[in-house]
N, C-alpha and C positions, 0 to 999 in steps of 0.2 A: 522318569515316571510321567505318565500322561497327566496325572493330577496336578503336577507342578505348573503346567501350562495354563491351567484354568484360573478363572477369576477367584481371588481369595475371599473367604467368607469371614464374617464377624459372628462368633458363636458364643452363646451363654449357656451354662449348665447349672442346674440345681436339683436337689433331691438327695444328694450325698450328704453325709454328716460333715466330714472334713477331708480334704486332701492336702498334703500327703498323709495318709493314715490307713491302717488296716482294720478299721472298726467293723467292717463287714464287706461282703462281696461287691456291693454297689460302689464303694469307695475305690476298690481295685479297678473295676471296670472304667469308672470315670477317669482315673489317672492314666490308664493305658490308652484310652481313646484320645484324651486331650494332648498328651505328650506327642503322640504320633501326628495329630492334626497340626500342632504348632510346628513340628519339624517340616511339614509340607507348606508352611508359610501362612497358615490361617491364624486369625486373631481369636484367642479363646480366653474367656473369663469364667471362673468357677465361683459360685456363691456358697461359702461355707457357713455352717452353724457357728454360733458362739457357744459358750458353756464348756463343759468338761468332756473328756474322753468317756465313751460309753462303759468302759471297764474300770473307770476310776481316775481321779485327778492325778494320780501318780504317773499316768501314761500321757498326760498332756504334753504337747510339743509347742514350741514357739510359734506364734502366729506370724505367718509369712505374708508378704504382699505379692510375691512372685515365686514360682517354683517351676524350674525347667521351661521357662518361657510362658507358662500359664499365669495369667493375672488372677490373683486370689482376693476375694472380698468377703469379709465376715459380716453377716447380717445380725440385727438384734434377735435374741432368742430368749424366750421365757423358759427357764430351766426347771420345769416341773413335769412330773410324769404325764405323758400324753400331750403336753403342750409344746415341747421343744420342736418337734417336727412341724406342727401346725404353724407356730409363730415364725420360725425361720423360713418356711416355704412361702408364707404370705409376703414377708419382706423381700425375699429373693424374687418372687414373681413381680412385685411392684417395681423393683430395680430393673428387671428385665423389660417390663412394659415401657419404661421411660428411657431405657438405654438404646444405644444405636447398634442394634444387632440384626443380622439377617435371619438367624435361626435361634430359637430358644429350645433347648433339649432338656426335658424334665425326666427325672429318674424315679420310678416307683409310683404306686397307686395313690398313696396319701398326698404327696406333693402335687400330683396331677389334679387334685381338687381345684387348684388355682390356675389351671390351664387357660381359663377364660380371660384372665387379666392381660397377659401379653398378647393374646389373640385379639382382644378388644382394641389394642393399639397397633394392629396390623402386622404383628410378627408371625413368621412361620413357626408353628409349634410342633415339636416331635416329642412323643412320650414313649419311654421304654418301660414296659411292664416286666419287672424282674421276677415276679411271681404273684400269685393271687393272695395278697397279704391278708385279706379278711379271713382266710382259712387258718391263719396262725392262732395259736392258743391265746395270746395276749390281746388279740383284736376280735374275739368272738362275741363280745357283747359291749354295751355301753356306747359312749360318745365316739370312741376310737373306731368301733365297727361301722357306725353310720358314716363317719368321715371318710373312711377308706372305701366303702361301697360307693359313696357319692364321687370320690376321686376317680374310680373306675368309670362311672357313668360320664363324668366330665371329660375324661380322656376320649371316650367314644364321641361325645358331642363336639368338642372344640379342637382336638388335635388334628393337624393336617395328615400326620402319619403316626401309626402306632407300631412300635417294634416289640416283638415277643421273642422269648428265648427257648420256647419249647412248643412242640406240636400240640400238646394238651391245652396249653393256654390259647393257642391260635384257634383251636376248635371251640373253646369256651366263648371267645368273642364272636365267632361266626354264629354259634348256636343261640346265645342269649341276646345278642344285639344286632345280628346280621351285619357285623362290621368286619371288613377285610383288614388283615394286619400283615405285617412283613416279618418273616422269620430271619433274624440275624443273631446268631448265638454269641456267647462270650468266647474269648480267645485265651491262649496260653502261650508262654514263651519257653524256650529251652532253659533248663537250669543246670548249673554246675553243682555236682554233689560235693558235700563237705564231710570231712572226717569228724567223729564225735569228740569234741573238746569241751565246749561249754556244758553240753548235756551230760557228759561223763563226770565232770567236776561237780555239777549242781545236783544231778539226780542219780548218778551212778549208772547211766545208760550207755550200752555199747551197741555196735552194729548187730542187727537182727535179733536183739534180745527183747523187743517189745512190739506190741500191736498198738497202732496209733489211731486215735480219733482227734480231729482238729476242727474246731468250729465254735460257734456261740453255744453256751450252755442254756438251751431252751428246750421245752418238752418235745417239740415236733422233730428234733434231730434224732430221737430214738435212743438217747443215752441210757434211759432206764432199762430198756430191753438189753442193751449191750452189757451193762453191769450185771444184770440178772443172769444172762447167758454165760458171761465170762467166769463168774463165780463157780459155775458147775464144770468148767473145762479143766482137765488134768494137764497142766503145763507149768513149766518154770518161767515161761515168758511173762512179762509184765503187760498190763494194760495202761497206756498213757492217755489221759484225757486232757487235751491242751485247748485252752480257750477261756475267755472271760464270760461272766454272766451278762445278761442284757436287761437293763433297767432296774432289775431287782435281783438280790442274791438268794432269794427264797428257794428257787428250784435248785440252784447249785448246792445249797446246804442240805437239801433233801437227798441229792445224789451222793454227797459225801457221807451222809448217814447210812445210806444203803450200802456203800462200799467199804465202810470203816473196818469190818471184820476181816477183809481180805487185804493182806499187806502187799499183794502184787499190784494193786490198783493205785495209780499215782495221778494226782491232779496238779498240773503245772501252773494254772492261772493263765492270763493273757500272755502270748509270746509273739515276738517280732524279730526282725533282723536275722543275725547269724544263728541265734538259738532256734528260730523257726526253721531255717534252712537245714540245720543239723537234724532236727526231728524228722523232717521229710526224708532226708538223705539216708537215714540209718534204720528206718522202721522195717520190721519183718513183713508186716502187711499194714495197709491203711484201710480203715473201715468207716463207712458212712451209712448208718442204719436208719436213715430218716424216714418219717411218715410223709413229709412234705418238703418240697424244694422248689426253687425257681429254676436256676441252672447252677449247680453247685461248683463254684470256682475252686473250692478246696479239693474237690475230686479231680478237676483238670490239673491243678498244681501237683497233687500227689502222683498222678500218672506221669507228669512231665519230669519228675525226679526218678522215674523208673520203678515205681511201686506196684506190687501186686495189690489190687484193691478188692474189697468185699463190700457190696452195696445191697440195699433193699431193692425189691423189684418194682419200685415206682418208675413210671415212664421217664421222669426227668433224670433219673440215674441210668436206666438201661439204654436210653437213646445215646447217652454219652459214651458208655463203655462198650456197647455192642457185645462181641464175644471175647473181649480182651480183659475180662475181670470175672470174679466170682459173685454169684447173686443168691440171696436168700429171700424167703417170703416176708414181706413187710409185717412188722409187729409180732412176728412169730418167734418167741424166745427159744423154743425147742429147735426150730430149724437153724436159727443163728448159732446156738450152742453146738449143734451137730457139725455145722460148717466150720466153725472156729476150731473144734477138736480135730477135724480132718486136716486143716491147713497147718496145724501145729506139728503134725507128723509127716506131712507131705511136702517136704522142702523142695523136691524136684518139680512139683506142679507150680509152686510159688515162684521158683526161679524161672520157669518157662514164661509165665505171665510178666514177670519183671523185665525180661529181655525185650518183650514186644511193646511195653507200655509207652515209653517216651516218644519213640518215632511215630507210633500210631496217633497219639493225642496231639502232638505238635503239628503234624501234617493235616489233621482233621480240623483243628481250630486255630487258624493262623491269624494273629492280631492284625497284620498288615492288610490281609484280604478283608477282614471284618471292618476295618476303618474305611477302606475304599467303598465297601457296600453302604456304609453309613453316610459317607459324603455324597454318594450317588443319590441316596434317598433325600438328603437335604436339598438337592437341586431339582428333584423330580417335580415336574409341572403337573397340576391337577388335570 
């Protein structure tokens, strides 16, 4: 590889909750980038939050000082709603400012609030905007909203380079701030399909017997529309809603209340490891009915397992799937119900999309190429 011949960089990353962890898409992205950068000889340090796993302390893992060659440092964190990200990002930025790093790579708009700190100490600062977080339900008002809006503005003002994951977000930065950004999407790897063992014993699920949603249980993911639509579908298939709540279980409880009369609807809670792999491997279809996304890693992963996918018609989903998935009108319960009913009886159409999915997505979003593009950006001169 040409990259092996070039000068090695010292890189710091923050903005993720913790790695190794599947608490959200950002954590997966950071781990994929860092492990590949380390394998090419770069020195990488990740600043993790303190505190508990976002889905509950029962999912906490041991705090490591190193993982696959990545140096891990845990920063002080005030574990109160709205303050965990702010406090951990401040202390991470402070450590990066005084650390011996060539590049400080910040992930997400909130943590980018502190982009000025490492910049003040002469570091090259890269910010990845994983999505316009101020649009999310929980950040639409109050201190959190102001903090994230200012984080976006600070990224524009202080970052040497801004990475975006979709054309829509790229257009937003151009239109609002006149700021050029660099489009580098997320990637995905090939996955080995697993037979249903854990999910069969735990939930009574077998291959092609269920429709899968997998993600955080938050309003913008469209779970409410999905439940309302599925309740009207005539099928013996189950609807599996896999994932933990984010910050509060209030929305999760609302969704369970909405679904309680339909015995076909199953909530698994947070899943990881082999259980997660089995859920992806054996779904009849995977659905992502979101109103809002950054670049949905769960969608990339679902396709990499050879799933037929059904997604809302937001740009962030349609840019990913192109013509290799089924699409319905965002927020439209009737259109979603109609499409779900059709796929439940059209196994031939589902099978055709399944056959195309994995090769298409793994060729389109290759992690090794994405890492090379990111490293090239780190080295780019102004």
